[in-house]
C-alpha positions in Angstrom: -74.4 106.6 20.3 -77.7 108.3 20.2 -80.7 106.1 19.3 -83.4 106.8 16.7 -85.6 109.9 17.2 -89.1 109.5 18.4 -92.0 110.8 16.1 -92.3 113.9 18.3 -88.6 114.6 18.0 -88.8 114.1 14.2 -91.6 116.6 14.0 -89.6 119.0 16.0 -86.7 118.6 13.6 -88.9 119.1 10.6 -90.2 122.3 12.3 -86.6 123.4 13.0 -85.7 123.0 9.4 -88.6 125.1 8.3 -87.6 127.8 10.8 -83.9 127.5 9.6 -85.1 128.2 6.1 -86.8 131.4 7.4 -83.7 132.4 9.4 -81.4 131.8 6.4 -83.6 134.0 4.2 -83.6 136.7 6.8 -79.9 136.4 7.2 -79.3 136.7 3.5 -81.5 139.8 3.4 -79.5 141.3 6.3 -76.2 140.5 4.5 -77.4 142.3 1.4 -78.5 145.3 3.4 -75.1 145.4 4.9 -73.5 145.3 1.5 -75.7 148.0 0.1 -74.9 150.3 3.1 -71.2 149.6 2.4 -71.6 150.5 -1.3 -73.6 153.6 -0.5 -70.8 154.8 1.9 -68.2 154.1 -0.7 -70.2 156.0 -3.4 -70.7 159.0 -1.0 -67.0 159.1 -0.2 -66.2 159.0 -3.9 -68.6 161.8 -4.6 -67.1 163.8 -1.8 -63.7 163.6 -3.3 -65.0 164.6 -6.7 -66.9 167.6 -5.3 -63.9 168.8 -3.2 -61.6 168.4 -6.3 -64.0 170.4 -8.5 -64.4 173.1 -5.8 -60.6 173.3 -5.4 -60.2 173.6 -9.2 -62.7 176.4 -9.4 -61.2 178.2 -6.4 -57.6 177.9 -7.6 -58.5 178.5 -11.3 -57.7 175.0 -12.3 -55.5 172.1 -11.1 -52.5 170.5 -12.8 -53.2 167.4 -14.8 -51.1 165.4 -12.4 -53.3 166.5 -9.4 -56.4 165.5 -11.3 -54.9 162.1 -12.0 -53.9 161.5 -8.4 -57.4 162.6 -7.3 -59.0 160.2 -9.6 -56.7 157.4 -8.4 -57.5 158.3 -4.8 -61.2 158.3 -5.4 -61.0 154.8 -7.1 -58.9 153.5 -4.2 -61.3 154.9 -1.6 -64.3 153.5 -3.4 -62.7 150.0 -3.6 -61.6 149.9 0.0 -64.9 151.1 1.4 -66.9 148.8 -0.8 -65.0 145.8 0.6 -64.4 146.8 4.2 -65.6 146.2 6.8 -66.3 142.6 5.9 -69.7 141.1 6.5 -69.7 140.3 10.2 -69.5 136.6 11.1 -69.6 135.2 14.6 -66.2 133.9 15.8 -65.5 131.3 18.5 -63.5 133.7 20.6 -66.4 136.2 20.5 -69.0 133.9 22.2 -67.5 134.3 25.7 -67.9 138.1 25.5 -71.4 138.3 24.0 -74.0 139.8 26.2 -76.1 137.0 27.9 -79.3 138.2 26.2 -77.7 137.7 22.8 -75.7 134.5 23.6 -78.3 132.0 22.3 -78.7 133.8 18.9 -75.0 134.3 18.5 -74.3 130.7 19.3 -76.9 129.6 16.7 -75.3 131.8 14.0 -71.9 130.5 15.0 -73.1 126.9 14.7 -74.9 127.6 11.4 -71.6 128.9 10.0 -69.9 125.6 10.7 -72.7 123.4 9.4 -70.9 122.6 6.1 -67.8 121.4 8.0 -69.7 118.8 10.0 -70.9 115.4 8.7 -74.4 115.1 7.2 -75.3 112.7 9.9 -75.0 115.5 12.4 -77.6 117.7 10.7 -80.5 116.5 12.8 -78.6 117.2 16.1 -77.6 120.7 14.8 -81.3 121.4 13.9 -82.3 120.2 17.4 -79.8 122.5 19.0 -81.2 125.4 17.0 -84.7 124.7 18.3 -83.4 124.5 21.9 -81.5 127.8 21.5 -84.6 129.6 20.2 -86.5 128.2 23.2 -83.7 129.3 25.6 -83.1 132.8 24.1 -86.1 134.7 25.7 -85.3 133.2 29.1 -81.8 134.6 29.1 -83.0 138.1 28.9 -84.2 138.0 32.5 -81.2 136.0 33.9 -78.7 137.7 36.1 -75.6 138.4 34.0 -73.0 137.2 36.6 -75.1 134.7 38.5 -74.1 131.0 38.8 -76.9 130.0 36.4 -75.6 132.4 33.8 -72.1 131.0 34.2 -73.4 127.5 33.6 -75.2 128.6 30.4 -72.1 130.4 29.2 -70.0 127.4 29.9 -72.2 125.1 27.8 -72.7 127.5 24.9 -69.3 129.3 24.7 -67.0 126.5 25.9 -68.5 123.0 25.6 -70.2 123.4 22.3 -67.4 125.3 20.5 -64.9 122.9 22.1 -66.7 119.9 20.7 -67.1 121.3 17.2 -63.6 122.7 17.0 -62.0 119.5 18.2 -63.8 117.6 15.5 -62.9 120.0 12.7 -59.2 119.8 13.7 -59.2 116.1 12.9 -58.0 115.3 9.4 -60.9 114.3 7.2 -59.4 110.9 6.4 -59.5 110.0 10.1 -63.0 111.2 11.0 -64.6 108.0 10.0 -61.9 105.7 11.5 -62.9 104.0 14.8 -61.1 105.0 17.9 -61.9 104.0 21.5 -65.0 102.1 20.3 -66.5 104.8 18.0 -65.5 107.2 15.2 -64.9 110.9 15.7 -68.0 111.5 13.7 -70.1 109.3 16.0 -68.6 111.0 19.0 -69.5 114.4 17.6 -73.1 113.4 17.0 -73.4 112.0 20.5 -72.0 115.1 22.0 -74.3 117.4 20.0 -77.3 115.3 21.1 -76.2 115.6 24.7 -75.7 119.3 24.4 -79.2 119.7 22.8 -80.6 117.7 25.8 -78.7 119.9 28.2 -80.0 123.1 26.7 -83.5 121.8 26.9 -82.9 120.8 30.6 -81.6 124.3 31.3 -84.6 125.8 29.7 -86.9 123.7 31.8 -85.0 124.7 34.9 -85.3 128.4 34.0 -89.0 128.0 33.3 -89.4 126.7 36.8 -87.1 129.3 38.1 -85.0 126.5 39.5 -81.6 128.3 39.3 -79.9 126.1 41.8 -80.6 123.0 39.8 -79.2 124.8 36.7 -76.1 126.0 38.5 -75.2 122.6 39.8 -75.8 120.6 36.6 -73.3 117.9 35.9 -70.1 118.9 34.0 -69.4 115.5 32.4 -69.2 117.0 28.9 -65.7 118.3 29.5 -64.3 114.7 29.9 -66.6 112.6 27.8 -67.2 114.6 24.7 -64.9 117.6 24.4 -61.6 115.9 24.2 -62.5 113.0 21.9 -60.1 114.3 19.1 
């Protein structure tokens, strides 16, 4: 199990939490902008139906009452549907593998943030640390070759290992997550795995900063057997 964090790591985590508060604030603003755009589209569609109906009534010298009633019902239905759909976008696990490499770090962070509440409180520090590492890695992915071996290794860690670790934990019944199995509990195994992934992301970032793509491409793959299948 991961040991206590050093003062430097603790300060990094505190900074990560401050950055997270800013990201959440910006994310909430973006969600409200999306909702307002959706409402505006619904209102414009409703007004379009009303204007067409009035125009048709004037052109045809009036419409039957039944037609007006059906038109009103259609307008209300269209307004309700367009004010609800499309739903506010949320990253899904199956979308991470198809995200463009330049957007992968940001999408992974949003995906992990959406699952924060389903993970134990003890894992919060590790989640915040992963957020810091992903922000550090994000600008480096922009210049990375999309189909190169280094890119494949980054994708494997962020779109396979990390989601596999989190999803395997959330599939465990809550009553069993604190029960010891194979020397540790699923919650402890989750935290250990998240810490290892945070360290791996940092190591990848260092490799990229040194342009050591060979080292990144040949990094060990022990996550698959040690942490992913603990459930």
